C-alpha positions as CSV (number, residue, x, y, z in Angstrom):
1,X,-69.9,37.5,101.6
2,X,-72.6,34.5,99.9
3,X,-72.0,32.2,101.1
4,X,-71.0,29.5,98.9
5,X,-72.7,26.5,97.8
6,X,-73.8,22.7,98.2
7,X,-75.2,20.1,96.3
8,X,-77.3,19.4,98.8
9,X,-80.5,20.0,98.4
10,X,-81.9,22.4,99.7
11,X,-85.3,24.8,99.9
12,X,-86.5,27.3,97.2
13,X,-86.3,31.0,98.5
14,X,-90.1,32.2,98.6
15,X,-91.4,33.6,95.7
16,X,-94.9,34.8,95.0
17,X,-96.5,32.0,93.6
18,X,-97.7,33.5,89.8
19,X,-101.3,34.5,88.8
20,X,-104.2,32.0,87.8
21,X,-104.1,31.4,83.9
22,X,-107.5,32.2,82.9
23,X,-108.9,30.5,80.4
24,X,-110.3,32.8,77.0
25,X,-113.7,32.2,76.1
26,X,-114.2,31.0,72.7
27,X,-115.5,33.3,69.7
28,X,-118.5,32.3,68.5
29,X,-119.0,31.1,64.8
30,X,-121.4,32.6,63.1
31,X,-123.1,31.6,60.1
32,X,-122.2,35.0,57.7
33,X,-118.4,34.0,59.1
34,X,-118.4,31.1,57.9
35,X,-117.7,30.7,53.6
36,X,-120.1,28.9,52.1
37,X,-119.2,25.5,50.1
38,X,-118.6,26.5,46.0
39,X,-121.4,25.9,43.6
40,X,-121.1,22.2,41.6
41,X,-122.6,23.6,37.4
42,X,-125.1,21.1,36.4
43,X,-123.6,21.1,33.6
44,X,-120.1,19.9,34.4
45,X,-118.3,16.5,32.5
46,X,-118.5,13.4,33.7
47,X,-114.5,12.4,35.3
48,X,-112.0,11.0,32.6
49,X,-111.7,8.1,32.3
50,X,-107.8,7.2,33.1
51,X,-105.7,4.4,31.1
52,X,-104.2,2.2,33.2
53,X,-100.7,0.7,33.1
54,X,-99.2,-2.2,32.8
55,X,-95.6,-2.7,34.7
56,X,-93.9,-5.8,36.2
57,X,-90.8,-6.4,38.4
58,X,-87.8,-7.4,35.7
59,X,-84.7,-7.5,38.8
60,X,-84.0,-7.9,42.4
61,X,-85.0,-5.8,45.4
62,X,-81.6,-7.6,47.0
63,X,-78.8,-4.9,47.3
64,X,-81.4,-2.2,46.7
65,X,-81.9,1.1,49.1
66,X,-84.8,0.4,50.8
67,X,-86.3,4.0,49.2
68,X,-86.3,2.3,46.5
69,X,-88.5,-1.0,48.0
70,X,-90.2,0.2,49.0
71,X,-91.5,1.6,46.6
72,X,-92.6,-1.4,44.1
73,X,-94.1,-3.0,47.5
74,X,-96.4,0.0,47.8
75,X,-96.6,-0.7,43.5
76,X,-97.8,-4.0,44.3
77,X,-94.7,-5.3,43.2
78,X,-92.3,-8.5,45.3
79,X,-90.5,-10.8,42.8
80,X,-89.4,-10.7,39.0
81,X,-92.1,-11.3,36.7
82,X,-94.7,-10.1,39.0
83,X,-96.9,-7.7,37.5
84,X,-99.4,-5.4,38.3
85,X,-102.0,-2.8,36.2
86,X,-102.1,0.3,37.3
87,X,-104.8,3.0,37.0
88,X,-102.2,6.1,35.6
89,X,-101.8,9.2,37.6
90,X,-98.9,11.5,37.8
91,X,-98.1,9.4,41.3
92,X,-97.7,6.4,40.2
93,X,-95.8,8.0,36.8
94,X,-93.6,9.3,39.4
95,X,-92.9,6.2,41.3
96,X,-92.3,4.3,38.2
97,X,-89.7,7.1,38.1
98,X,-88.3,6.4,40.7
99,X,-87.0,2.6,39.7
100,X,-86.6,3.1,36.7
101,X,-84.1,-0.1,35.7
102,X,-86.1,-2.6,38.4
103,X,-89.4,-2.7,36.0
104,X,-91.2,-2.2,32.4
105,X,-94.1,-0.4,31.8
106,X,-96.2,-0.7,29.1
107,X,-100.0,0.2,28.3
108,X,-102.0,-2.2,30.4
109,X,-104.2,-3.7,27.6
110,X,-108.1,-2.9,28.0
111,X,-111.1,-5.8,28.0
């Protein structure tokens, strides 16, 4: 029969020590394995000049969700009536789509 276990700390029975880990040698990278960067064409058109959006906050952030408040801060708005001109890019359009009830959007006038 086995002796009953107690809560006292007993030394663990001696077992064989685990084998030491060995490091694998790093594989050297050769130039043949690395992909070459894509070559640029000399006749590539210049990037398009993107439009601008004029965004104005029309409603307060009091009582709104924290994500909506953060979106307005990321758009550079914080108070009712505050405006900001932003580039017309998909990530900006996505932020504007999250808070349409709190802002007005129009095309920025070019000077």
